[in-house]
C-alpha positions as CSV (number, residue, x, y, z in Angstrom):
1,X,-22.5,-3.3,7.7
2,X,-23.0,-3.1,4.0
3,X,-21.8,-5.4,1.4
4,X,-18.5,-3.4,0.9
5,X,-17.3,-5.0,4.0
6,X,-16.8,-8.3,2.1
7,X,-13.8,-6.9,0.3
8,X,-11.1,-7.4,2.9
9,X,-10.9,-10.6,4.9
10,X,-8.2,-10.1,7.3
11,X,-6.8,-6.9,8.5
12,X,-3.7,-4.7,8.6
13,X,-1.7,-1.7,6.9
14,X,-1.2,2.1,6.8
15,X,-0.6,5.3,4.7
16,X,-1.6,8.8,4.6
17,X,0.1,11.6,4.3
18,X,1.9,9.8,1.8
19,X,-1.6,8.9,1.6
20,X,-3.1,11.9,3.1
21,X,-3.8,13.7,0.4
22,X,-3.2,10.4,-1.3
23,X,-2.6,8.7,-2.7
24,X,3.5,-0.2,-16.6
25,X,4.1,-1.6,-20.2
26,X,7.3,-3.5,-20.5
27,X,7.8,-7.0,-21.6
28,X,5.4,-8.3,-24.2
29,X,2.3,-6.5,-22.8
30,X,-0.7,-5.3,-24.7
31,X,-3.2,-2.8,-23.5
32,X,-6.8,-1.9,-24.2
33,X,-9.2,0.5,-22.5
34,X,-13.0,0.8,-22.4
35,X,-15.3,3.2,-20.5
36,X,-18.0,0.6,-20.3
37,X,-18.7,-2.5,-18.2
38,X,-17.4,-5.5,-20.0
39,X,-18.8,-9.0,-19.8
40,X,-17.9,-11.5,-17.1
41,X,-14.8,-12.7,-18.9
42,X,-11.4,-11.4,-17.8
43,X,-9.5,-11.6,-21.1
44,X,-7.7,-14.7,-19.9
45,X,-8.5,-18.4,-19.5
46,X,-11.6,-19.3,-17.6
47,X,-10.8,-20.0,-14.0
48,X,-7.8,-19.5,-11.8
49,X,-7.4,-19.7,-8.1
50,X,-5.7,-17.2,-5.7
51,X,-3.7,-19.0,-3.0
52,X,-4.4,-18.1,0.6
53,X,-0.9,-16.8,1.0
54,X,2.0,-18.2,3.0
55,X,5.1,-19.9,1.6
56,X,5.3,-21.9,-1.5
57,X,2.5,-21.7,-3.9
58,X,-0.1,-24.5,-3.7
59,X,-0.3,-26.8,-6.7
60,X,-2.7,-25.5,-9.2
61,X,-4.2,-28.9,-10.1
62,X,-7.5,-30.7,-9.1
63,X,-7.7,-32.4,-5.8
64,X,-4.8,-33.0,-3.4
65,X,-1.4,-32.0,-4.7
66,X,2.3,-32.1,-3.8
67,X,4.9,-29.5,-4.6
68,X,8.2,-31.2,-5.5
69,X,10.0,-29.6,-2.6
70,X,7.2,-29.7,0.0
71,X,4.5,-31.7,1.8
72,X,1.2,-32.7,0.3
73,X,-1.4,-30.0,0.3
74,X,-5.2,-30.1,-0.2
75,X,-6.3,-27.9,-3.0
76,X,-9.7,-27.0,-4.4
77,X,-10.2,-27.3,-8.2
78,X,-8.2,-24.3,-9.5
79,X,-9.8,-21.5,-11.4
80,X,-6.5,-19.7,-12.2
81,X,-7.7,-16.3,-11.2
82,X,-6.1,-13.9,-8.7
83,X,-8.2,-10.9,-7.6
84,X,-7.3,-8.1,-5.2
85,X,-7.9,-4.5,-4.3
86,X,-5.1,-2.1,-5.3
87,X,-2.9,-0.9,-2.4
88,X,-0.5,2.0,-2.4
89,X,0.3,1.8,1.3
90,X,4.0,1.8,2.4
91,X,3.6,1.8,6.2
92,X,4.8,-1.7,6.7
93,X,8.1,-0.9,5.1
94,X,8.6,2.3,7.0
95,X,7.8,0.7,10.3
96,X,10.2,-2.2,9.5
97,X,13.0,0.3,8.8
98,X,12.3,2.0,12.2
99,X,12.3,-1.3,14.0
100,X,15.5,-2.7,12.4
101,X,17.2,0.7,13.1
102,X,16.3,0.1,16.7
103,X,18.1,-3.2,16.7
104,X,15.0,-5.5,16.5
105,X,13.3,-7.6,13.9
106,X,9.8,-6.5,13.0
107,X,7.0,-8.8,14.1
108,X,6.1,-11.1,11.3
109,X,2.4,-10.0,11.3
110,X,3.5,-6.4,10.6
111,X,5.4,-7.3,7.4
112,X,3.4,-6.9,4.2
113,X,5.5,-7.7,1.1
114,X,3.3,-5.5,-1.2
115,X,4.2,-2.5,0.9
116,X,7.9,-3.2,0.7
117,X,7.7,-3.5,-3.1
118,X,5.5,-0.4,-3.5
119,X,8.1,1.7,-1.6
120,X,10.4,1.7,-4.6
121,X,10.4,3.3,-8.0
122,X,9.5,0.9,-10.8
123,X,10.0,3.0,-14.0
124,X,6.7,1.9,-15.6
125,X,5.3,3.6,-18.6
126,X,2.6,6.2,-17.7
127,X,-0.8,6.5,-19.4
128,X,-1.6,9.6,-21.4
129,X,-5.1,9.9,-19.8
130,X,-6.4,9.7,-16.3
131,X,-6.6,5.9,-16.0
132,X,-3.9,3.2,-15.7
133,X,-1.1,1.9,-17.8
134,X,-0.6,-1.9,-17.4
135,X,2.8,-3.6,-17.6
136,X,3.5,-7.3,-17.2
137,X,7.0,-8.8,-17.3
138,X,9.2,-11.2,-15.3
139,X,12.2,-13.5,-15.1
140,X,13.3,-16.9,-14.0
141,X,14.4,-17.3,-10.4
142,X,17.1,-19.6,-9.1
143,X,14.5,-22.3,-8.2
144,X,13.9,-24.8,-11.0
145,X,10.9,-24.0,-13.2
146,X,10.0,-21.0,-11.0
147,X,9.7,-17.5,-12.3
148,X,8.7,-14.1,-10.9
149,X,5.9,-12.3,-12.8
150,X,5.5,-8.6,-12.2
151,X,2.2,-6.9,-12.8
152,X,2.7,-3.1,-12.8
153,X,0.0,-0.4,-12.7
154,X,0.7,3.3,-13.1
155,X,-1.3,6.5,-13.1
156,X,-0.3,9.7,-14.8
157,X,1.6,12.2,-12.6
158,X,0.0,15.3,-11.3
159,X,0.6,18.2,-13.7
160,X,0.4,21.1,-11.4
161,X,-0.7,21.5,-7.7
162,X,-2.7,24.6,-8.7
163,X,-4.8,22.5,-11.0
164,X,-6.1,20.1,-8.4
165,X,-9.4,20.5,-6.7
166,X,-9.4,22.3,-3.3
167,X,-8.9,20.1,-0.2
168,X,-11.0,20.0,3.0
169,X,-8.9,18.1,5.5
170,X,-9.8,17.2,9.0
171,X,-6.7,16.3,11.0
172,X,-7.3,14.0,14.0
173,X,-4.2,14.0,16.2
174,X,-3.4,11.7,19.0
175,X,-2.2,13.6,22.1
176,X,-2.4,10.7,24.6
177,X,0.4,10.0,27.1
178,X,2.1,7.5,24.8
179,X,2.6,10.3,22.2
180,X,5.0,12.1,24.5
181,X,7.8,9.8,23.4
182,X,10.2,11.5,21.0
183,X,9.3,10.9,17.4
184,X,5.5,10.9,18.1
185,X,3.6,14.1,18.9
186,X,6.6,16.2,18.2
187,X,6.9,14.7,14.8
188,X,3.1,15.1,14.2
189,X,3.4,18.8,15.1
190,X,6.4,19.2,12.7
191,X,4.5,17.4,10.0
192,X,1.4,19.6,10.3
193,X,3.6,22.7,10.4
194,X,5.2,21.7,7.1
195,X,1.8,21.0,5.6
196,X,0.5,24.4,6.8
197,X,3.1,26.0,4.4
198,X,2.3,23.7,1.5
199,X,-1.5,23.8,1.2
200,X,-3.1,26.4,-1.0
201,X,-5.1,29.4,0.2
202,X,-8.3,27.9,-1.1
203,X,-7.8,24.7,0.9
204,X,-9.6,24.2,4.3
205,X,-8.3,22.6,7.4
206,X,-9.8,21.6,10.8
207,X,-8.0,20.2,13.8
208,X,-9.2,17.7,16.3
209,X,-7.1,16.2,19.1
210,X,-7.9,13.2,21.3
211,X,-6.7,11.5,24.4
212,X,-9.4,10.2,26.8
213,X,-11.8,12.5,25.1
214,X,-11.8,14.4,21.8
215,X,-11.7,18.2,21.3
216,X,-12.0,20.4,18.3
217,X,-9.1,22.8,18.3
218,X,-9.9,24.5,15.0
219,X,-13.2,24.1,13.0
220,X,-13.1,23.9,9.3
221,X,-11.2,27.1,8.3
222,X,-10.2,28.4,4.9
223,X,-6.4,28.8,5.0
224,X,-6.3,32.2,3.2
225,X,-5.5,34.7,6.0
226,X,-5.7,32.0,8.7
227,X,-2.4,30.1,8.5
228,X,-1.1,31.7,11.8
229,X,-4.3,30.5,13.5
230,X,-3.6,26.9,12.3
231,X,0.0,27.1,13.4
232,X,-1.0,28.4,16.9
233,X,-3.5,25.5,17.3
234,X,-0.7,23.0,16.3
235,X,1.8,24.5,18.7
236,X,-0.7,24.3,21.6
237,X,-1.0,20.5,21.4
238,X,0.5,18.7,24.4
239,X,0.5,15.1,25.6
240,X,-2.4,14.2,27.9
241,X,-3.8,10.9,29.2
242,X,-5.2,7.6,27.6
243,X,-5.9,6.8,24.0
244,X,-9.5,6.9,22.9
245,X,-9.1,6.5,19.1
246,X,-12.9,6.0,18.7
247,X,-13.7,9.4,20.2
248,X,-11.1,11.1,18.0
249,X,-12.3,9.4,14.8
250,X,-16.0,10.1,15.6
251,X,-15.3,13.8,16.4
252,X,-13.2,14.1,13.3
253,X,-15.9,12.7,11.0
254,X,-18.3,15.1,12.6
255,X,-16.1,18.1,11.8
256,X,-15.6,16.8,8.3
257,X,-19.3,16.6,7.7
258,X,-19.9,20.0,9.3
259,X,-17.2,21.5,7.1
260,X,-17.9,19.4,4.0
261,X,-17.1,21.2,0.7
262,X,-18.8,20.1,-2.5
263,X,-16.3,19.6,-5.3
264,X,-13.4,19.4,-2.9
265,X,-11.3,16.5,-1.6
266,X,-12.9,15.8,1.8
267,X,-10.7,13.6,4.0
268,X,-10.1,12.7,7.6
269,X,-6.4,12.4,8.4
270,X,-5.4,10.4,11.5
271,X,-2.0,10.9,13.0
272,X,-1.4,8.4,15.8
273,X,0.6,5.5,17.3
274,X,-2.7,3.7,17.2
275,X,-2.3,2.2,20.7
276,X,-6.0,2.4,21.6
277,X,-6.7,1.6,25.3
278,X,-10.0,3.5,26.0
279,X,-13.5,3.3,24.5
280,X,-14.0,1.2,21.4
281,X,-10.7,-0.4,20.4
282,X,-11.7,-2.4,17.3
283,X,-11.6,-0.9,13.8
284,X,-15.0,-2.3,12.7
285,X,-16.8,-0.9,15.8
286,X,-15.1,2.5,15.5
287,X,-16.0,2.9,11.8
288,X,-19.6,1.6,12.4
289,X,-20.2,4.7,14.4
290,X,-19.3,7.0,11.5
291,X,-20.6,4.8,8.7
292,X,-23.4,7.1,7.5
293,X,-21.1,10.1,7.3
294,X,-18.4,8.0,5.5
295,X,-20.8,6.7,2.9
296,X,-23.2,9.7,2.4
297,X,-20.4,12.3,2.0
298,X,-17.7,10.1,0.5
299,X,-15.2,11.1,3.2
300,X,-12.1,8.9,3.2
301,X,-9.8,8.1,6.1
302,X,-6.0,8.2,5.9
303,X,-3.6,7.2,8.5
304,X,-0.1,8.4,9.4
305,X,1.7,6.1,11.8
306,X,4.4,7.2,14.3
307,X,6.3,5.7,17.2
308,X,8.5,2.8,17.9
309,X,5.6,1.0,19.6
310,X,2.9,1.2,17.0
311,X,-0.6,-0.3,16.6
312,X,-0.1,-1.5,13.1
313,X,-3.1,-3.8,12.9
314,X,-5.6,-1.2,14.1
315,X,-4.4,1.5,11.8
316,X,-4.4,-0.9,8.9
317,X,-7.9,-2.0,9.5
318,X,-9.2,1.5,10.1
319,X,-7.8,2.8,6.8
320,X,-8.8,-0.2,4.8
321,X,-12.4,-0.1,6.1
322,X,-12.3,3.7,5.8
323,X,-11.6,3.7,2.0
324,X,-8.2,5.1,2.6
325,X,-4.4,4.4,2.8
326,X,-1.6,4.6,5.3
327,X,2.0,5.5,5.7
328,X,4.5,5.5,8.5
329,X,7.0,8.4,9.3
330,X,9.9,8.1,11.6
331,X,11.6,11.5,11.3
332,X,11.3,15.0,9.8
333,X,13.0,13.9,6.5
334,X,10.3,11.3,5.9
335,X,7.6,13.8,7.0
336,X,8.9,16.4,4.5
337,X,9.0,13.8,1.7
338,X,5.4,12.8,2.4
339,X,3.9,16.3,3.0
340,X,6.0,18.2,0.4
341,X,7.5,16.0,-2.2
342,X,4.5,13.7,-2.5
343,X,1.7,16.2,-1.8
344,X,0.3,16.3,-5.3
345,X,-0.2,12.6,-5.4
346,X,-2.3,12.7,-2.2
347,X,-4.7,15.5,-2.5
348,X,-6.6,14.2,-5.5
349,X,-7.6,10.9,-6.9
350,X,-7.2,9.2,-10.3
351,X,-9.2,6.1,-9.4
352,X,-11.7,4.9,-6.8
353,X,-12.5,1.3,-5.9
354,X,-9.7,0.0,-8.1
355,X,-9.2,-3.7,-8.4
356,X,-7.0,-6.0,-10.3
357,X,-7.6,-9.5,-11.7
358,X,-4.8,-11.7,-13.1
359,X,-5.9,-14.7,-15.2
360,X,-3.2,-17.3,-15.6
361,X,-3.2,-19.7,-18.5
362,X,-3.5,-23.3,-17.3
363,X,-1.7,-24.6,-20.5
364,X,1.5,-22.9,-19.5
365,X,1.2,-22.3,-15.7
366,X,1.3,-25.2,-13.2
367,X,1.4,-23.1,-9.9
368,X,1.2,-19.5,-8.9
369,X,1.2,-17.5,-5.7
370,X,0.6,-13.8,-5.2
371,X,3.2,-12.4,-2.9
372,X,1.4,-10.4,-0.3
373,X,-2.0,-8.7,-0.6
374,X,-3.5,-11.2,1.9
375,X,-5.7,-8.5,3.5
376,X,-6.7,-7.0,0.1
377,X,-8.2,-10.1,-1.5
378,X,-11.4,-9.8,-3.4
379,X,-13.7,-12.7,-4.4
380,X,-13.1,-13.4,-8.1
381,X,-16.8,-13.0,-8.8
382,X,-16.8,-9.5,-7.2
383,X,-14.2,-8.1,-9.6
384,X,-16.8,-6.3,-11.7
385,X,-19.2,-5.7,-8.8
386,X,-18.6,-1.9,-8.3
387,X,-20.4,-2.1,-4.9
388,X,-17.5,-4.0,-3.6
389,X,-14.6,-1.9,-2.3
390,X,-11.3,-1.5,-4.1
391,X,-8.4,0.8,-3.5
392,X,-8.1,4.6,-4.0
393,X,-5.2,5.6,-6.2
394,X,-3.8,9.2,-6.8
395,X,-1.8,10.7,-9.6
396,X,1.7,9.5,-10.1
397,X,1.3,6.3,-8.1
398,X,2.5,2.9,-9.1
399,X,1.1,-0.4,-7.8
400,X,3.1,-3.6,-8.2
401,X,1.8,-7.2,-7.7
402,X,4.6,-9.8,-7.8
403,X,3.8,-13.5,-8.4
404,X,5.8,-16.7,-7.9
405,X,4.9,-18.7,-11.0
406,X,5.9,-22.3,-11.8
407,X,5.7,-22.9,-15.5
408,X,4.9,-26.3,-17.0
409,X,8.0,-28.0,-18.4
410,X,8.5,-27.0,-22.0
411,X,5.6,-24.5,-21.9
412,X,5.5,-21.9,-24.6
413,X,3.0,-19.1,-25.3
414,X,0.6,-17.0,-23.2
415,X,1.2,-16.9,-19.4
416,X,-1.2,-14.4,-18.0
417,X,-3.5,-11.4,-18.7
418,X,-3.9,-8.7,-16.0
419,X,-6.9,-6.4,-15.9
420,X,-7.4,-3.4,-13.7
421,X,-10.9,-2.0,-13.1
422,X,-11.6,1.3,-11.5
423,X,-14.3,4.0,-11.2
424,X,-13.7,7.6,-12.3
425,X,-13.6,9.7,-9.1
426,X,-16.0,12.3,-10.5
427,X,-18.4,10.4,-12.8
428,X,-18.2,7.0,-11.1
429,X,-18.1,5.5,-14.5
430,X,-16.2,2.1,-14.7
431,X,-13.1,1.7,-16.9
432,X,-10.8,-1.2,-17.5
433,X,-7.3,-1.6,-18.9
434,X,-5.4,-4.9,-19.6
435,X,-1.9,-6.2,-20.3
436,X,-0.6,-9.6,-21.0
437,X,2.7,-11.5,-21.0
438,X,4.2,-14.5,-22.9
439,X,6.7,-17.1,-21.8
440,X,9.4,-15.3,-23.8
441,X,9.1,-12.3,-21.6
442,X,9.6,-14.2,-18.3
443,X,12.3,-16.7,-19.5
444,X,15.4,-14.7,-18.9
445,X,17.5,-15.1,-15.7
446,X,16.5,-12.7,-12.9
447,X,19.9,-11.9,-11.6
448,X,21.9,-12.0,-14.8
449,X,19.6,-10.5,-17.4
450,X,16.5,-8.8,-15.9
451,X,16.3,-5.0,-15.6
452,X,17.5,-3.3,-12.5
453,X,14.1,-2.3,-11.3
454,X,12.7,-5.8,-11.5
455,X,15.7,-7.0,-9.5
456,X,15.0,-4.3,-6.9
457,X,11.4,-5.5,-6.7
458,X,12.5,-9.1,-6.3
459,X,15.0,-8.2,-3.5
460,X,12.3,-6.2,-1.6
461,X,9.8,-9.1,-1.9
462,X,12.2,-11.8,-1.0
463,X,13.4,-9.7,2.0
464,X,9.8,-9.2,3.2
465,X,8.9,-12.8,2.8
466,X,12.0,-13.9,4.8
467,X,11.1,-11.5,7.6
468,X,7.7,-13.0,8.0
469,X,8.9,-16.5,7.9
470,X,8.0,-17.5,4.3
471,X,9.8,-19.8,2.0
472,X,9.3,-18.6,-1.5
473,X,11.1,-20.7,-4.1
474,X,14.4,-19.2,-5.1
475,X,14.8,-16.9,-2.1
476,X,18.5,-16.1,-1.5
477,X,20.0,-15.9,1.9
478,X,19.9,-12.5,3.6
479,X,23.7,-12.0,3.0
480,X,23.3,-12.6,-0.7
481,X,20.2,-10.3,-0.8
482,X,22.2,-7.5,0.9
483,X,25.0,-7.9,-1.6
484,X,22.6,-7.8,-4.6
485,X,20.9,-4.7,-3.1
486,X,24.3,-2.9,-2.8
487,X,25.2,-3.6,-6.4
488,X,21.7,-2.4,-7.5
489,X,22.1,0.7,-5.4
490,X,25.3,1.4,-7.3
491,X,24.0,0.7,-10.7
492,X,20.7,2.7,-10.2
493,X,22.3,5.4,-8.1
494,X,19.2,5.2,-6.0
495,X,19.7,6.0,-2.3
496,X,16.5,4.2,-1.4
497,X,17.9,1.0,-2.7
498,X,21.1,1.6,-0.6
499,X,18.9,2.0,2.5
500,X,17.2,-1.3,1.6
501,X,20.6,-2.9,1.6
502,X,21.3,-1.5,5.0
503,X,18.0,-2.9,6.3
504,X,18.9,-6.4,5.0
505,X,22.3,-6.2,6.6
506,X,20.8,-5.1,9.9
507,X,18.3,-8.0,9.8
508,X,21.1,-10.5,9.0
509,X,23.2,-9.3,11.9
510,X,20.2,-9.5,14.3
511,X,19.3,-13.0,13.1
512,X,22.8,-14.3,13.4
513,X,23.4,-12.6,16.8
514,X,26.3,-10.7,15.4
515,X,28.2,-7.8,16.9
516,X,26.1,-4.9,17.9
517,X,26.3,-1.8,15.7
518,X,24.7,1.6,16.0
519,X,21.2,1.8,14.5
520,X,21.3,2.9,10.9
521,X,20.2,6.5,10.0
522,X,16.6,7.0,9.2
523,X,15.7,8.6,5.9
524,X,12.8,9.0,3.5
525,X,11.0,6.0,2.1
526,X,12.2,4.7,-1.2
């Protein structure tokens, strides 16, 4: 395995077709851009340490430390830096909605707060060019001395589908026995049928299916004059036997290499419940077998998850290691949102290997914790090493990183500087953009003065952390979160926020053992 494998130390998450064809400047932020490699500095204070995740942030001071409301913790000398690969996945949120709608709490290890947060509109300022705009803002939580600091990154929206490069897409579809359950293969067929109508004539598609073995149903074929052939191949798919994900991925990459188109977006798209039970079942072993094709041809892997019983960890690791993204779809409404409404953001890229580094100022910040992104961490020293993987981001995407930050008593001045670094998808030239925030921009009360979108972000993050058993400072009870979400849904007139409120209410009832109610309606992701 090459050095890029160092980037992610843990595993999980999912997005595609939102990611298939995958894929702010409020507060007192400032921005700057350069098309050259800067020095080793990050524009912020030297040092900063990224906590390992979990509940309350570890004390950012030398040696052993004790949070005021928690037990003593051992802490290495802080460097006050937090570095991670960008992530536009939303699968964790989509799967949680499905699980709660079925009357169950999602497993803690399938809950990734960043994917909850990134499922909602943020309203960030967009850049004029093809890079990123950076926003940094925040507000005080209900916990003494604790604030939330939001780092927002946004790309310019796609202008016109006709202006994007052509796509060469290899669809790898799971037709194993487990896919016979309603909402699995039938939904995959519906999704591909929708896509067949949305792709352009100069796009190319191949279709591979797998159960115990893999089979090519359609070699790479230009869509012009061949849409009926693609629809026929889709309709002929029927459930079979066991699940050999490795065979499907390997055959899919083989077809993608055989049909590779220079100057096009070349991607493998995996639609599956990811319940591998035959052949290689580990993500690293599976992708090791297609490593040369993946690296030599720049083919990325995107995952679309389906099914009430779903292999979240395998799909997450596959797409992370395969330079891709994931999403989860539970019904035709979500499939249409992903394949139709979000199509332009997923067929081309604005940035490759994008990473962010946030430098906190030790003069004003006593503690901090990045909420989520545990499996997207990057070593601080690898931030400007362009041989180390980052995330792929398409047009019109936003990426949000939310931090719990404890300011020093009486602190005033600079809080943090956020820098995003990415490679131009065509030239592979490195670019950077920065934004910063002062204490004055994070001093207002979260629930009584902050903007509605920041409050929605906070509700989503607190909800996710509660579901996975965390204890972030200032987290309201589920009932209060639901009430706040309802009010925010009304003020924003955002149906996605209303569905979030429904999810929180469902979780509260399940946790309290309250009276059973019919599962909530599924809808598109926020």
